[in-house]
N, C-alpha and C positions, 0 to 999 in steps of 0.2 A: 376609637374609631385608628385602628391601626395605620388606615392608607384611603384612599381616595374611593369615593362609592365605587365613583369608572372604572377600576386597574385592580379587575379581580384576584388577581393574584399575591394582590402588597392587601385585600381583608384576606387570604386564605392565602400562604405562603405555599402551601402546595397541591395546589390544584394545578389539575390536568385542562389544555383545551383541545377538544380532538381535532377541530380546524387545523391547528400546528401540526404534524407531520416531527417527530421525535426521530434527531438529527445525531445520526452518531461522532461523540467528544471523539476531538480532531485531533484534544491534546494526553486523552490515556492510550498509549499506540497497544497495551496491554503487555509488551516482550520490552527486559533492557538489558541489550544489543541491534547494534545494528544486523550483523552477521543471525539473528538468530531472526531478528525481521526479511530479514531476505531471505534467510532459508526457510522459512513462512510461507512464504510466498510461489517461491518457487514450490513446495510444495501442493499447493494450492494450483500453477498454472501447470507445472511437470507430472512432475506428481514422484516425485525423486527431492532428497534435498542437492546443493550443489556441489562439485568437487573445489577444489583446493582451488585451482584454474582458473574453474569456473566463477567463482566469488571474485577473484580477483579481478575480472574481466567488468565483470555485473559495480565492482566500484567503481574499477578506475571510467566505465562509459557513467556511471551515476554522476563525477566527480570533472567530466568533462559539461557537461548537464546541468552543473550547478545545481544541483539538487541532490548530491550530499550530506548537504551544511543546514538541507529542509530539516522541517517535522516530518517525520516517517507518520503521520499522521494526517499528514496533509494532502489532497485532491494530486491535486499535480507531484508529489514522490510518490505515489501511488499508480497511477497512471504510467508515468515514465519505469517505475520500475516493473510494470507491465507489459512494455514494449518491447525493452529488454531481454524481459527475457521469451518470449514469443520471438523473439529474433533467436534467441541462442537455438529453441525450435527446431525452427525452418533451417534452421543452419546444419544441422544434424538429418534431418529431411534432405535435405543435396545433398550431401555429404554420403549418405548412403543407395540415393536413389546414383550417385558415380558409382562408387562402387562395383553394382548391379550391374552397370552400361559395361564396364572393361573386362 
């Protein structure tokens, strides 16, 4: 007997219990560089990649929030990055509206 009878994963190593949702693997980011991860999220939210100036701004903001050293698969990192990218979107909209009013 490989394991205890009550432990289904011990008896059947690849047993999937449908009662538990499968979580994403937060240690596998799928990208090799932090720039690639930030640009992938920017394409998802903004619809385009970041310029050099925008990338420096995002990295500086993540560094100020102590998120730049975190694992990119961490939900807190992802949430903070999404928040910063949305701020970029709002800043662009406000600037466009200010130019139209003049």
